[in-house]
Backbone as JSON, one array per atom type, in Angstrom:
{
  "sequence": "MEISKLEKEINFMNNTAKISVEITIEKEALELLKYHGLDMIPDDMIPSVLVAVGSMYKGRIKNGKIKERINSLV",
  "N": [[-156.81, -117.96, 57.03], [-160.12, -116.52, 56.17], [-163.29, -115.39, 55.33], [-165.42, -115.59, 57.38], [-168.52, -114.96, 57.88], [-170.66, -112.63, 55.45], [-172.75, -110.59, 54.62], [-175.45, -108.91, 53.36], [-176.97, -105.85, 52.68], [-179.93, -103.97, 51.06], [-180.89, -101.18, 50.94], [-183.84, -99.86, 50.42], [-185.32, -97.33, 50.38], [-183.16, -95.09, 51.32], [-181.41, -95.33, 49.34], [-179.4, -97.07, 49.01], [-176.59, -99.42, 49.96], [-175.53, -102.07, 52.08], [-172.93, -104.04, 52.88], [-171.5, -105.88, 55.18], [-169.0, -107.4, 56.34], [-167.25, -110.45, 57.47], [-164.07, -111.22, 59.0], [-162.17, -114.21, 59.73], [-158.89, -114.67, 61.19], [-156.49, -116.99, 61.91], [-154.53, -117.89, 64.17], [-151.65, -118.88, 63.66], [-151.29, -117.5, 60.82], [-151.54, -114.68, 62.09], [-148.64, -114.63, 63.25], [-147.01, -114.42, 61.34], [-147.07, -112.08, 61.17], [-145.41, -110.5, 62.68], [-145.9, -109.28, 64.64], [-146.48, -108.34, 68.14], [-148.79, -106.54, 69.31], [-151.52, -106.01, 72.01], [-153.76, -106.34, 70.7], [-153.34, -107.95, 68.46], [-153.07, -107.41, 65.58], [-151.63, -104.61, 63.93], [-153.09, -101.83, 62.67], [-152.98, -100.51, 60.72], [-152.48, -102.56, 59.09], [-154.67, -103.37, 58.58], [-155.93, -102.94, 55.57], [-153.94, -103.9, 54.15], [-155.65, -106.63, 54.59], [-157.66, -106.69, 53.64], [-157.35, -106.16, 50.93], [-155.81, -108.83, 50.43], [-158.02, -110.37, 51.49], [-159.91, -110.15, 49.32], [-158.44, -110.37, 46.76], [-158.66, -113.54, 47.66], [-161.41, -114.44, 47.61], [-162.19, -113.43, 45.06], [-164.39, -113.83, 42.37], [-165.27, -115.7, 43.68], [-167.78, -115.31, 44.75], [-171.2, -115.94, 44.67], [-174.75, -114.88, 44.0], [-174.89, -114.75, 46.51], [-173.5, -116.53, 47.83], [-170.69, -118.19, 49.2], [-168.18, -119.81, 46.63], [-166.09, -122.34, 46.36], [-162.68, -120.94, 47.48], [-159.41, -119.71, 47.22], [-155.86, -120.55, 48.54], [-154.99, -119.53, 51.73], [-153.73, -116.09, 51.54], [-152.09, -115.21, 53.56]],
  "CA": [[-157.8, -116.25, 56.67], [-161.35, -116.4, 55.74], [-164.18, -114.97, 55.46], [-166.5, -116.37, 57.98], [-169.76, -114.0, 57.71], [-170.95, -112.24, 54.46], [-174.08, -110.19, 54.64], [-175.28, -107.48, 52.04], [-178.23, -105.3, 52.82], [-180.36, -102.87, 50.16], [-182.05, -100.35, 51.91], [-184.41, -98.74, 48.83], [-185.65, -96.03, 51.01], [-182.87, -94.61, 50.95], [-181.2, -95.98, 48.04], [-177.91, -97.34, 49.55], [-176.39, -101.58, 50.12], [-174.16, -102.04, 53.33], [-172.24, -105.04, 52.66], [-170.5, -106.73, 56.3], [-168.15, -108.87, 56.12], [-166.52, -110.82, 59.01], [-162.44, -111.98, 58.42], [-161.0, -114.44, 60.62], [-157.59, -114.63, 60.5], [-155.97, -118.15, 62.33], [-153.24, -117.8, 65.03], [-150.67, -118.66, 62.82], [-150.73, -116.36, 60.21], [-151.27, -113.17, 62.44], [-147.65, -114.68, 63.58], [-146.14, -114.04, 60.0], [-147.11, -110.68, 60.97], [-144.36, -110.4, 63.86], [-146.55, -108.04, 65.43], [-147.2, -108.47, 69.55], [-149.87, -105.97, 70.28], [-152.61, -107.03, 72.65], [-155.43, -106.2, 69.87], [-152.94, -109.09, 67.65], [-153.24, -107.38, 64.49], [-151.77, -103.65, 63.47], [-154.39, -101.18, 62.83], [-152.38, -100.01, 59.55], [-152.16, -103.57, 58.49], [-156.11, -104.03, 57.97], [-155.73, -102.16, 54.19], [-153.75, -104.78, 53.45], [-155.92, -107.68, 54.63], [-158.66, -106.68, 52.8], [-156.89, -106.34, 49.54], [-155.75, -110.2, 50.09], [-159.26, -111.38, 51.12], [-160.34, -109.57, 47.84], [-157.8, -111.58, 46.15], [-158.73, -115.28, 47.66], [-162.63, -114.13, 47.16], [-162.42, -112.42, 43.79], [-164.81, -114.43, 41.02], [-165.94, -116.91, 44.14], [-168.55, -115.03, 45.67], [-172.07, -115.58, 43.37], [-176.16, -115.55, 44.4], [-174.77, -114.98, 48.05], [-172.97, -117.6, 48.24], [-169.19, -118.27, 48.4], [-167.76, -120.97, 46.57], [-164.59, -122.16, 47.6], [-161.68, -120.02, 48.08], [-158.34, -120.23, 46.85], [-155.64, -121.23, 50.02], [-155.04, -118.01, 52.24], [-152.22, -115.66, 50.85], [-150.98, -114.77, 54.5]],
  "C": [[-158.61, -116.6, 55.71], [-162.23, -115.65, 56.04], [-165.61, -116.0, 56.01], [-168.15, -115.97, 57.98], [-169.58, -112.94, 56.51], [-172.37, -112.25, 54.72], [-174.29, -108.93, 53.89], [-176.85, -107.38, 52.27], [-178.69, -103.67, 52.03], [-181.08, -102.49, 50.88], [-182.53, -99.19, 50.58], [-185.24, -97.2, 49.28], [-184.95, -95.01, 50.58], [-181.3, -94.52, 49.69], [-179.47, -96.07, 48.09], [-177.73, -99.06, 49.91], [-175.6, -100.88, 51.34], [-173.92, -103.41, 52.9], [-171.08, -105.35, 54.14], [-169.91, -107.88, 56.1], [-167.29, -109.06, 57.59], [-165.02, -111.35, 58.36], [-162.4, -113.0, 59.56], [-160.04, -115.17, 60.23], [-156.71, -115.6, 61.68], [-154.61, -117.31, 62.86], [-151.78, -117.53, 64.0], [-150.39, -118.1, 61.49], [-151.11, -114.9, 60.39], [-149.37, -113.39, 63.11], [-146.42, -114.47, 62.74], [-145.99, -112.95, 59.95], [-145.9, -110.28, 61.97], [-144.49, -108.96, 64.62], [-147.13, -108.57, 67.14], [-147.83, -107.38, 70.43], [-150.65, -106.62, 71.08], [-153.76, -107.28, 71.84], [-154.83, -107.15, 68.55], [-152.79, -108.65, 66.0], [-152.86, -105.16, 64.41], [-152.88, -102.77, 62.66], [-154.18, -100.53, 61.39], [-152.44, -101.5, 58.76], [-153.83, -103.79, 57.58], [-156.46, -103.25, 56.53], [-155.27, -103.43, 53.38], [-153.85, -106.3, 53.45], [-157.35, -107.79, 53.75], [-158.46, -106.56, 51.83], [-156.82, -108.11, 49.41], [-157.01, -110.73, 50.45], [-159.92, -111.0, 49.62], [-159.82, -110.61, 47.06], [-157.96, -113.11, 46.03], [-159.87, -115.19, 47.0], [-163.18, -113.92, 45.31], [-163.01, -113.88, 42.66], [-165.85, -115.61, 42.0], [-167.34, -116.45, 44.71], [-170.0, -115.12, 44.56], [-173.67, -116.07, 44.55], [-175.53, -115.61, 46.01], [-174.11, -115.59, 48.97], [-171.53, -117.86, 48.09], [-168.76, -119.65, 48.23], [-166.58, -121.36, 46.62], [-163.51, -121.53, 47.05], [-160.52, -120.37, 47.78], [-157.45, -120.63, 48.16], [-155.32, -119.42, 50.41], [-153.5, -117.76, 51.63], [-151.59, -114.87, 52.1], [-150.58, -115.57, 55.01]]
}
């Protein structure tokens, strides 16, 4: 599991920030979930994935660049 795309967009006109994150999960990691639906991951697992990715990358994103991440938590 890794962040494969990370974008940050600041809109000064309406004082908002938008963060877009693309997370890639390998098939082997998905098999650990023991879920075999067509979409490969149940919707109720998405918050857990976000928490796990946050833990993996905590303190490793500086100046828009991703430093070395820790091993996958899945």
